[in-house]
C-alpha positions in Angstrom: 14.7 -11.9 -87.8 18.1 -11.9 -86.1 19.3 -15.3 -84.9 20.9 -14.8 -81.5 22.7 -18.1 -81.6 25.7 -16.6 -83.4 27.3 -13.2 -82.6 30.0 -11.5 -84.7 31.6 -8.6 -83.0 33.5 -5.8 -84.8 35.9 -3.6 -82.7 36.5 -0.3 -84.5 33.9 2.2 -85.8 35.7 3.4 -88.9 35.3 2.6 -92.6 36.7 -0.9 -92.4 34.4 -1.9 -89.5 31.3 -0.3 -91.1 31.9 -1.9 -94.4 32.5 -5.3 -92.7 29.1 -5.0 -90.9 27.4 -4.0 -94.2 29.0 -7.0 -96.0 27.9 -9.5 -93.3 24.3 -8.5 -93.8 24.7 -8.4 -97.6 26.1 -11.9 -97.6 23.1 -13.2 -95.7 24.5 -13.5 -92.1 21.4 -13.4 -89.8 23.2 -13.6 -86.4 23.9 -10.6 -84.2 26.3 -8.0 -85.5 27.8 -5.8 -82.9 29.9 -2.8 -83.9 31.9 -1.1 -81.2 33.6 2.3 -81.7 35.4 4.5 -79.2 34.2 7.7 -80.8 30.7 9.0 -80.3 30.3 9.7 -84.0 28.8 7.1 -86.4 31.4 5.5 -88.7 32.9 8.0 -91.1 35.5 8.2 -93.9 38.9 9.8 -93.1 40.1 11.3 -96.5 37.8 14.3 -96.3 39.4 15.3 -93.0 42.5 16.5 -94.8 40.8 17.2 -98.1 37.3 18.5 -98.9 36.0 18.9 -95.4 39.1 20.6 -94.0 39.2 22.9 -97.0 35.6 23.9 -96.5 34.4 22.3 -99.7 32.3 19.5 -98.1 29.9 19.6 -95.2 30.1 17.5 -92.1 27.4 15.1 -93.1 29.2 14.1 -96.2 31.9 12.2 -94.3 29.7 9.5 -92.8 29.7 5.9 -94.3 25.9 5.4 -93.7 23.0 7.4 -92.5 22.5 6.9 -88.7 19.2 5.1 -89.2 20.8 2.6 -91.6 22.4 0.6 -88.7 19.1 -0.1 -87.0 17.5 -0.9 -90.3 20.1 -3.7 -90.8 19.9 -4.9 -87.1 23.4 -3.8 -86.4 23.9 -3.1 -82.8 26.1 0.0 -82.2 28.1 0.7 -79.1 29.5 4.2 -79.7 31.8 6.0 -77.4 32.9 2.7 -75.9 36.4 1.4 -75.5 37.2 -2.3 -75.6 39.7 -2.9 -72.8 40.3 -6.6 -73.1 39.8 -9.8 -75.1 39.4 -13.1 -73.4 40.2 -15.6 -76.2 39.4 -18.6 -74.0 36.0 -17.4 -73.1 35.6 -15.6 -76.4 34.5 -12.3 -74.8 35.4 -8.7 -75.1 35.2 -6.4 -72.1 34.0 -2.8 -72.5 35.3 0.1 -70.5 32.1 0.1 -68.4 32.7 -3.5 -67.5 30.2 -5.0 -69.9 31.2 -8.5 -71.3 30.1 -9.3 -74.8 30.4 -12.9 -76.1 31.5 -13.5 -79.7 31.7 -16.4 -82.1 33.9 -14.4 -84.5 35.7 -11.2 -83.8 37.1 -8.6 -86.2 39.7 -6.1 -85.1 39.5 -2.9 -87.1 41.0 -0.6 -84.5 42.9 1.6 -87.1 45.9 3.8 -86.3 46.7 6.8 -84.2 48.8 9.8 -85.0 52.4 9.7 -83.9 53.2 12.3 -81.3 56.1 14.8 -81.2 58.4 14.0 -78.3 59.7 17.5 -77.8 59.1 20.3 -75.3 56.0 22.4 -75.9 53.6 19.8 -77.2 51.1 20.6 -74.4 50.5 24.1 -75.7 47.0 25.0 -77.0 48.0 25.5 -80.6 49.6 22.0 -81.2 47.4 19.8 -83.4 47.1 16.3 -84.8 44.8 15.2 -87.5 43.1 11.8 -87.3 39.6 12.2 -86.1 36.6 14.2 -87.1 36.9 16.3 -84.0 40.5 17.1 -84.9 39.4 18.2 -88.4 36.6 20.4 -87.1 39.0 22.1 -84.7 41.7 22.5 -87.4 39.3 23.9 -89.9 38.4 26.7 -87.5 42.1 27.3 -86.8 43.0 27.6 -90.5 40.2 30.0 -91.1 41.4 32.2 -88.2 45.0 32.0 -89.4 44.0 33.1 -92.8 41.9 35.9 -91.5 44.7 37.2 -89.2 47.7 36.5 -91.4 48.7 33.8 -88.9 51.5 31.2 -89.2 51.1 27.4 -89.3 54.2 25.2 -88.9 53.7 21.6 -90.1 56.1 18.9 -89.0 56.2 16.3 -91.8 55.9 16.6 -95.6 53.9 13.4 -96.1 50.4 13.2 -97.6 48.7 14.6 -94.5 51.2 17.4 -94.1 51.0 18.5 -97.8 47.2 18.3 -97.9 46.8 20.4 -94.8 49.4 22.8 -96.2 47.2 23.2 -99.4 44.0 23.7 -97.3 45.8 26.3 -95.1 47.0 28.2 -98.1 43.5 28.1 -99.4 42.4 30.0 -96.3 45.3 32.4 -96.7 47.4 31.2 -93.7 51.2 31.4 -93.8 52.7 27.9 -93.9 56.1 26.5 -93.2 56.8 22.7 -93.5 59.7 21.2 -91.6 60.9 17.8 -93.1 64.0 15.8 -92.2 64.3 14.4 -95.8 65.5 16.3 -98.8 62.1 16.3 -100.5 58.5 15.7 -99.7 57.0 12.2 -99.7 60.5 10.7 -99.8 59.5 7.4 -98.2 56.5 7.0 -100.6 57.6 8.2 -104.0 61.3 8.7 -103.6 63.4 11.8 -104.5 62.7 11.6 -108.2 59.1 12.8 -107.9 59.4 14.6 -104.5 60.7 17.8 -106.0 57.6 18.1 -108.1 55.6 18.5 -104.9 58.1 20.9 -103.4 57.8 23.1 -106.5 54.0 22.9 -106.5 53.7 24.0 -102.9 56.4 26.7 -103.2 54.4 28.2 -106.1 51.5 28.5 -103.7 53.5 30.2 -101.1 54.5 27.3 -98.8 58.0 27.6 -97.3 59.9 24.3 -96.8 62.7 23.7 -94.3 64.3 20.4 -95.4 66.9 18.4 -93.6 65.6 19.4 -90.2 63.4 18.2 -87.3 61.5 20.2 -84.7 63.2 20.2 -81.3 61.0 22.6 -79.4 57.7 24.5 -79.6 58.1 27.8 -77.8 55.1 29.4 -76.1 53.8 32.0 -73.8 50.7 31.9 -71.5 49.9 28.5 -73.0 49.9 29.6 -76.6 52.4 28.8 -79.4 54.9 31.5 -80.4 57.5 29.7 -82.5 58.9 26.3 -83.5 62.6 25.5 -83.3 64.6 23.0 -85.3 67.7 21.0 -84.7 69.8 23.2 -87.0 69.2 26.2 -84.8 66.4 27.8 -86.9 63.3 29.3 -85.3 60.1 29.7 -87.3 57.3 32.0 -86.1 54.1 30.0 -85.4 50.7 30.5 -84.0 49.8 26.8 -84.5 51.8 23.6 -85.1 50.6 20.4 -86.8 52.3 17.1 -86.1 52.0 15.2 -89.3 54.8 12.6 -88.7 52.8 9.4 -89.5 50.5 7.0 -87.7 51.0 4.0 -85.5 48.7 0.9 -85.6 46.5 0.6 -82.6 47.6 -2.9 -81.5 47.6 -2.8 -77.7 44.4 -4.8 -77.5 45.7 -7.5 -79.8 49.1 -7.6 -78.1 47.6 -8.0 -74.7 45.4 -10.8 -76.0 48.5 -12.6 -77.2 47.9 -12.4 -81.0 50.9 -12.7 -83.3 52.3 -9.2 -84.2 54.6 -7.8 -86.7 57.8 -6.1 -85.5 57.6 -2.3 -85.4 60.8 -2.1 -87.5 58.8 -3.8 -90.3 55.7 -1.6 -90.1 54.1 -3.1 -87.0 50.5 -4.3 -87.0 48.5 -7.5 -86.3 49.9 -10.4 -88.4 47.2 -11.8 -90.6 47.2 -14.3 -93.5 45.8 -13.7 -96.9 42.3 -14.4 -95.6 42.8 -11.7 -92.9 42.7 -14.3 -90.2 45.0 -13.7 -87.2 46.9 -16.3 -85.2 43.6 -17.1 -83.5 41.2 -18.8 -86.0 38.2 -16.9 -84.6 39.8 -13.5 -84.7 40.3 -11.4 -87.9 41.8 -8.0 -88.6 41.4 -5.4 -91.3 42.3 -1.8 -92.2 45.2 0.2 -90.9 46.0 -2.3 -88.1 46.3 -5.4 -90.3 49.7 -6.5 -91.6 48.7 -8.8 -94.4 50.7 -11.5 -96.0 50.1 -10.2 -99.5 49.7 -13.0 -102.1 50.6 -10.7 -105.1 53.5 -8.8 -103.6 55.0 -11.7 -101.8 55.6 -9.8 -98.6 53.8 -8.7 -95.4 52.3 -5.3 -95.9 50.4 -2.9 -93.8 48.6 -0.2 -95.7 47.1 3.0 -94.1 44.9 4.2 -96.9 41.2 4.6 -97.6 41.0 1.8 -100.2 42.5 -0.7 -97.9 39.7 -0.1 -95.3 37.0 0.1 -98.0 38.0 -3.3 -99.4 39.6 -5.0 -96.4 36.5 -4.7 -94.2 34.3 -6.6 -96.7 37.1 -9.2 -97.4 37.4 -9.9 -93.6 33.6 -10.2 -93.3 33.5 -12.9 -96.0 36.4 -14.7 -94.4 34.5 -14.6 -91.1 31.7 -16.4 -93.0 34.2 -19.1 -94.0 34.2 -18.0 -97.6 37.4 -18.4 -99.5 39.3 -15.1 -99.4 42.7 -14.2 -100.8 43.2 -10.5 -100.2 45.5 -9.5 -103.0 44.3 -5.9 -103.8 46.9 -3.7 -105.3 47.5 -0.9 -102.8 45.9 2.3 -103.9 45.5 5.9 -102.6 44.7 9.3 -103.9 45.4 12.9 -103.1 44.2 16.4 -104.0 46.4 19.4 -103.6 45.5 22.7 -105.2 44.7 21.9 -108.9 46.7 18.7 -108.7 44.9 15.4 -108.4 46.6 12.0 -108.3 46.1 8.3 -107.9 48.9 5.9 -106.9 48.7 2.2 -107.3 51.3 -0.4 -106.1 54.1 -0.5 -103.7 57.6 0.8 -104.4 59.5 2.2 -101.4 62.9 3.7 -101.9 65.4 1.0 -102.6 63.0 -1.4 -104.2 63.1 0.0 -107.7 65.9 0.8 -110.2 64.2 3.0 -112.7 61.5 5.7 -112.9 59.7 6.1 -116.2 57.7 9.2 -117.0 54.8 9.1 -119.5 53.6 12.6 -120.4 54.7 16.1 -119.4 55.9 16.3 -115.7 56.5 20.0 -116.2 52.8 20.6 -116.9 51.9 18.2 -114.1 50.0 15.9 -116.5 51.8 12.6 -116.6 52.0 9.0 -115.3 55.1 7.9 -113.3 56.1 4.3 -113.2 58.5 2.7 -110.7 60.2 -0.4 -112.2 62.6 -3.1 -111.0 64.2 -5.2 -113.8 61.7 -3.5 -116.2 58.8 -4.8 -114.2 56.2 -2.3 -113.0 56.0 -2.1 -109.2 53.9 1.1 -109.0 52.3 3.8 -111.0 51.1 7.3 -110.2 48.8 9.2 -112.5 48.9 13.0 -112.0 46.0 14.9 -113.6 45.5 12.0 -116.0 42.4 10.0 -115.4 40.8 6.6 -116.0 44.1 4.8 -116.1 44.0 3.0 -112.8 42.9 -0.3 -114.3 45.6 -0.6 -116.9 48.3 0.5 -114.4 47.2 -2.1 -111.9 47.1 -4.7 -114.7 50.8 -4.0 -115.5 51.6 -4.4 -111.8 49.6 -7.6 -111.5 51.1 -9.0 -114.7 54.6 -8.8 -113.4 56.1 -9.1 -116.9 59.0 -7.1 -118.3 57.9 -4.1 -120.3 59.3 -2.1 -123.2 60.2 1.1 -121.3 60.2 3.2 -124.5 56.6 2.1 -125.2 55.7 2.7 -121.5 56.9 6.3 -121.8 55.1 6.9 -125.1 51.6 8.4 -124.6 50.7 7.2 -128.1 51.0 3.6 -127.0 47.9 2.3 -125.3 48.7 1.2 -121.7 46.4 -1.8 -122.1 48.5 -3.1 -124.9 51.6 -3.4 -122.6 50.0 -5.7 -120.1 50.5 -9.5 -120.6 
């Protein structure tokens, strides 16, 4: 029986919001749980949108977090296809787009992120795409099939994870692919130039063309359709479709208007939360892509846009809403699948933060682990086609001790023996 005396409201119908609702019930909360999402779809997971579902290897139903009937069975009230337009912190209410006011005792903001847009002529043409939502992925899957069937050309702006995963899916359908990237290698801001070339070589072997050191300046069309994409160095690439894969921005307007403390965009943006995922308002919490967490382990404020952060952050926020002691110190983690290469990455080591990269295994065969170190301390590790090593890699990161780099590079030395 639901106790109507207490109401917890979750704004955001993605993985973080769904897992928070699940956790509230699992932890015994018997008040009202209201989950509000601006999509009409039930909460779903985003990794398949650029991986298995996009590539045609997984069906549509596989992306959903729970079966639709699960929400009613747990007395979770769903408001799908509804936008929250305002938060009144004094009255502790949220206003929906249709004018409905919903009172809350505790509020969780899991509003996620949205794709960054290309600010160039031609973005209104029919063949310009973004990839963030299930509807985007469904449309893009049809596009890639058609491009493959008709020997069509896809130009991708951005060689980050989304850009590369879509490139792999497109080549799987037989489409011609050109990737335009301002840096000298793919994934420069994530894994640095030392490993970026490996991904350039991987995709080149599968027929992807790269145009490094350039940005798109115009998408040329005729009769509303894409014909070509031009870059700032004067090149023109034939294109039937263009994908903007230039990153995502946290959806913070609701929190900003409500006067919550924010993180400067120059430092990643997002809603500022402490280690318990509580915002500057003690009754409002944030989790997932939108939350910039003061990370106890890394000693910095960090906003992570990956599946594992939503998967674990939603439950952590729910426990914090229940006044349980929470210190959200998960090691950042993500994974990717491209062609026959699978990888997992743990940690945080942006360019400039490390002074050494150590390779364990055979990078040439694409079966190895890469470690990013600072003063011989492991900041991050990426295992490529090597499995069941995430736990010892994260133990090395958590331990923070100096390591013997020769032993770290030696596959004969057990990783577990190197952690303090």
